[in-house]
N, C-alpha and C positions, 0 to 999 in steps of 0.2 A: 504494500500500500504506500502510495506517495503522499507525503505530508506537504501541503501547500502553505507556505508562510507568507503572509502579506505584510508589507511595511509601508505605511503611509508617511511621507515626508512632511515636515513642518517647514514652510517658507514664511519668514517674518517680513511683513510689509512695513517699511520704515518711513513711509510718507509723513507720519505724524511727528517723527523726530525732526524732519526738515521743516515742518510747519512751525514748530517751537523755535528752531534756529532763526527762521525768517522773521519771526515776530520782533526780534531785537537787532537783526543784522549780525555781522561778525560770523563766527564759526562755533558758537556754543548753543546746543551740543553739536559735536562733530559727527556728521552723518556717517562718514567712512569708519570712524572708530566704533560707533555703535554697531554698524554692520559686522565688523570684525569681532566685536564682543559677542554678538548674537551667535556667530559661528563657533566661537570658543565655548559658549555655554550650551551648544548642542543643536542649534538650528541647522537644518540641512539645505537651506536655500534663503536667498534674500530677494524680496519682491519690491519693485518700485513702479510708480505710475506717474511719469512726467506728463503734465498737462501744458497746453500752449502758453498759459499765463505764468507758468513756473511758480505757482503759489505755494508749492511745497517742494517736491523734488525738482531740481533744476537739471537741464540737459548736461551741464558740466558735471554734476554729481554722478550721472550715469557713467561717464567716461572714467571718473575717479574710482568708482566702485568696481568697474570691470577690471581695472588694473590691480586691484588689491584683494578682492575676495577669492576664496578658494572653493567655495561650494557653488551650487547652481544659482545663476542670476536669471530671474524672471522679470521681464519688462512688460507691463500692461499698458494699453493705451488705444486711443482711437487712431486709425491709420491715415492720418494726414500725411502729406508728402514729407514733412520734416520728421515725423515719427518713423516712416518707412526708411528714410535715409539713415536715421539713427540705428535702426535694427540691422540693416545691411552692413553698416560700418562697424558697430560694436560686436555684432554676432553673439548675442547672449545665448545661454543654454536654451531658453524658451521665450517665445513671445506669446502673450495672451491678448487677443484682439477683443476690444470692448466697444460697444456702440455709443459711448458717451458723446454728448455734444460738448463743445468747448467750455460752456459755462456751467456744466454739471458739477454739483457739489461732490457727489460720489456716484459710483456706478449704481444704477437703479433698474436695469432691465438687461435681458440677454438679446442677442442678435435675432432678427428675422432672417434666418438663413435661406429661406425660400426666395424672398424679395431680393436679397443681397448675394445670391448664389455666385454670380459671375465675379463680383468684387472680391468676395472671400476666396474663391478658387484661385484667382490671379495672385492674391496676396500670399496664400499658402504656397503656391508654386515658387514665388519669388523668394520667400524666406527659407523654404526647404532647399532651394538651389544653393544657398550659402551656408547650409548646415545648421539651421536654427529649427529646433522643435517648435511646432505650432499648436496653439490651443485657442479655441473659440468659446467665448463666454455665452452661455445659453440658459434658458429656463428649462422646465421639465417636459414641455410638449414633445411627444415622440416624433411627430412629423418634422419639427425643427431639428431634432437630433439626427434624424435620418438624412436631412439635407446638409447638416454639418458634416456628416460622414462623406457625402458626395463631393465635398470640396477637397478631400484628400488630407484633411487635418490629422495630426497625430492624436490630439486629445480635445475634449471639451472641458470647460470649467463650469460646473453647475452653480448658478446664482442662488445662494442659500438664504437670502434675506427673508423670503416667505416662510421657510422652515424655522428660522430663528424667531420670527414674530409670533408664530403660532405654537411654538414649543411649550410655553408655560400653560397654554389652554388645553392642549391635547397632543402630546408628543407623538403618539402612534399615528394620528391623522396627519400631523405636520410632516412626518417623514415618508408617508406612503408614496407620494408621487416621485420623490427623490430616489427611493429604492427602485421603482419601476423604470425611471429614466436611466439610472446607473446600470441596471441589468441590460436594458436595451442597447445602451452605448457599448457595453462590453461585448454583447452579441455581434455588434457591427464592427468590432475590432478596434474601437476607440479606447484610449486611456481616459481616465476620469479624474479631474481635479475638482475642488470645491472651495468656495470662498464667499464671504460677505456676512458680517454680523455673527460669525462663529465665536464662541466664548468658552470659558471654563464650565459654564453651566450646560451647554448644549453639545459640545464637541464629541464627548465620548459616545453619546447615544447615536450620533451620526456615524461615527466610526464603527460601532458595534453592528449597525445595520448594513453598512456598506464598507466592509473591511478591505475591499480591493481598491479603494481610493488610492491614486498615485500620490496625491499631494493636496494639502490644505494650505491656503494662503490667508494669513491672519495678521491684521494690523491694529485697528482702532482699539479693540478690546484688550489685546495683548499689551500694547503700550500703556493703556490705562491701568491695567492690573499691575504693571511694573512700577507704577508710582507708589504702590502700597507694599508689594512683595519684593521689589528689586528685580532687575532684568534676569539675572541668573535663575532665581527661584521660579520666576514666571515661565521662562522657556522650559524648564524642567517640568513644571506643572502641566503645560500644554502638551508636551511630548508624552507625559503620563496618561493623558486622555486618549492617546493613540495606541493603546495596548488593550488586549482582550480583557485583562484583569488589572486595572490600575492599582498602583502601590499606594500605601499610606505614606504621605509625605509630611515632613516636619513643617 
């Protein structure tokens, strides 16, 4: 009998660190140092989402991070020409395509992969040609996932805000469509990532029900928790949620 062991990676989104730095100017806190500390404390990836107005992560930050970090670099963003040029130049481990408008506060929906089929297919081809793993941000609609697969993308990232919002009301109902979507994506040969509003409260239940997740990308809640627990203990706590049986932590 073959034992299948799943390992979901934790990628830490450090946008909020850049937001804090930008509030005062200068370089405190140091975005690159925080990324390196996240790696040191056990994060298996670093996520950034540079937006056109550079209100948190700046495009220069991305170049600085690529030169320093040793784990996976995941760059999220809307595929403006400037963003596309960044990806083909930097060549991160992964690009996650999101349909954010330039003025969006945060990602709040997945792609309509049917309407944007040609655009996404062309982008996937361009990024894969330079060795970048591709992921498309989607909801749980199975038709949307089917058309994501038709683009040739390596993975999808499930937009988990609806799950997080409904978790405290009825966690079984909240997770149901995500399990179905993840199973369908797996059947189609897609890797599955997840992100948005995941927290210490809801992460383990997601993992327990979808243990074949490749990666979760977490920023806002993790950085907020670090204000109380410290960054090292927080990363350890989030990784602990990605175990079949979480340990009792101090």
